[in-house]
C-alpha positions as CSV (number, residue, x, y, z in Angstrom):
1,M,106.1,93.6,90.0
2,D,107.7,92.7,86.9
3,I,107.5,94.4,83.5
4,I,104.9,91.8,82.2
5,Q,102.8,92.8,85.1
6,A,103.3,96.3,84.7
7,I,102.2,95.9,81.0
8,I,99.4,93.9,81.8
9,L,97.9,96.7,84.4
10,A,98.7,99.6,82.0
11,I,96.3,97.5,79.1
12,I,94.2,96.8,81.6
13,E,93.9,101.0,82.9
14,G,93.9,101.9,79.0
15,L,91.1,99.9,78.0
16,T,88.7,100.4,81.0
17,E,89.4,104.3,81.0
18,F,86.8,104.9,78.7
19,L,84.3,102.7,80.3
20,P,81.6,104.0,82.9
21,I,82.9,101.8,85.5
22,S,85.9,102.2,88.0
23,S,89.5,101.2,86.2
24,T,90.9,101.4,89.7
25,A,88.6,98.4,90.6
26,H,89.7,96.9,87.9
27,M,93.5,97.0,88.5
28,K,92.4,96.1,92.3
29,F,90.6,92.9,91.2
30,A,93.9,92.0,88.5
31,N,96.2,92.4,90.9
32,P,95.8,89.2,92.9
33,L,95.2,87.4,89.5
34,I,98.6,88.3,87.9
35,G,100.4,88.0,91.3
36,V,100.9,91.4,92.3
37,A,101.6,92.1,96.1
38,P,100.0,95.0,97.5
39,T,103.1,97.3,98.2
40,P,103.5,100.8,98.6
41,F,105.4,100.8,95.1
42,T,102.2,99.1,93.5
43,N,100.2,101.6,94.6
44,M,102.3,104.4,93.6
45,F,102.5,102.7,90.2
46,E,98.4,102.7,90.4
47,I,98.5,106.0,90.8
48,V,100.8,107.4,88.2
49,I,99.5,104.9,85.4
50,Q,96.0,106.4,86.3
51,L,97.4,110.1,86.2
52,A,98.8,109.4,82.7
53,A,95.5,107.8,81.5
54,I,93.8,111.0,82.4
55,L,96.2,113.5,81.2
56,S,96.0,111.7,77.7
57,V,92.4,112.3,77.9
58,V,92.9,115.7,78.6
59,F,95.1,116.0,75.8
60,V,93.3,114.2,73.0
61,Y,90.2,116.6,74.2
62,S,92.0,120.0,74.8
63,K,90.6,121.5,72.0
64,K,87.2,120.8,73.0
65,I,87.8,121.3,76.5
66,F,89.4,124.7,75.9
């Protein structure tokens, strides 16, 4: 995975996080389309990027949550 592929996956995650459909599925479908091979690193990258998206949503809505 190069930096451009990582940026594309991050954009996909950010745009689809707020949709009522799975952002994980969008990344899994996008991986072969942009040439990302399924490796342990790409799996870890997807987990970290999803955690960051979830934490950013919690941060933005923290006043309403707490």
